[in-house]
Structure formats: structure tokens, C-alpha cells
C-alpha positions in Angstrom: 266.5 176.5 44.1 268.3 176.4 40.8 268.4 179.3 38.4 268.2 179.5 34.6 270.0 182.3 32.7 271.6 183.3 36.0 274.4 185.3 34.2 271.8 187.8 32.8 270.4 188.4 36.3 274.0 189.0 37.7 274.7 191.5 34.9 271.4 193.4 35.6 272.1 193.3 39.4 275.5 194.8 38.9 274.1 197.6 36.7 271.4 198.4 39.3 273.9 199.6 42.0 271.7 198.1 44.8 273.0 198.4 48.3 272.4 194.7 49.1 274.7 191.8 48.5 274.0 189.4 45.6 274.0 186.4 48.0 271.4 188.0 50.2 269.2 188.9 47.2 269.5 185.4 45.8 268.4 183.9 49.1 265.5 186.3 49.3 264.4 185.4 45.8 264.6 181.7 46.6 262.5 182.2 49.7 259.9 184.2 47.7 259.7 181.4 45.1 258.6 178.9 47.7 255.1 180.4 47.6 254.9 180.5 43.8 253.3 177.8 41.7 255.0 176.4 38.6 254.4 178.6 35.6 253.7 181.8 37.7 255.8 185.0 37.6 256.9 186.8 40.7 258.9 190.0 41.4 261.6 191.0 43.8 262.2 194.7 44.4 265.4 196.5 45.3 266.2 200.1 45.7 269.1 202.4 44.9 269.7 206.1 44.6 270.8 207.9 41.4 273.5 210.6 41.2 270.8 213.2 42.2 269.9 211.2 45.3 266.5 210.2 43.9 265.3 206.8 44.8 265.1 204.1 42.1 263.0 201.0 42.4 264.4 198.0 40.5 261.9 195.2 39.8 263.4 191.8 39.0 261.0 189.4 37.4 261.2 185.6 37.6 259.1 182.6 36.6 259.1 179.2 38.3 259.5 176.5 35.6 260.5 172.9 35.1 263.6 172.7 32.8 265.4 169.4 32.3 263.1 167.8 34.8 264.1 170.2 37.6 262.3 173.2 39.2 264.2 176.3 38.2 263.7 180.0 38.5 263.9 181.7 35.1 265.0 185.3 35.1 262.8 187.3 32.7 264.3 190.7 33.1 264.3 193.9 35.2 262.7 197.3 35.0 263.7 200.4 36.9 261.8 203.6 37.8 262.0 206.6 40.1 259.8 206.4 43.1 
């Protein structure tokens, strides 16, 4: 699966301090996208801990689209919250 605005996702991933490799996360996102129809949004969640050892959930949002006649995953952004 190809990604659109991949650089923004990498920046947000790096800021999240997740304890999972970017390659693994990208593979997981691509696998999740297989069950998503064109035009639909979907989310991938990751977890980290802040300096107070509180768990933070990071929600990465994508949309499956056709861009330049190719199916691509468009990164829409991330949100983070304590759980």
C-alpha cells in the first residue's frame, strides 16, 4: 500500500515516543487498510508512557483514497490522550 503525506505521519510517530518500530507500525496499518473501503477512515492505536509513567493512547487516523489513479493511504492526523 502506498502512503500520501507520509512525512507528516513519520514526524507525528517520532513525537509520540511509541515503543514499536515504525516499520512494524506501517505494516500493521497496511494490514488494517485491507478491510477498509475507498473513502473510509480508519484508526491505528499505539501506546506510550509519559514522564509520570501514565499511559498515553495515540490514535493515528488514515483514509483510503485514490490519488493519481492509485490506492493510497492518506494520513489525516493524530490525537493523544491519557488512558
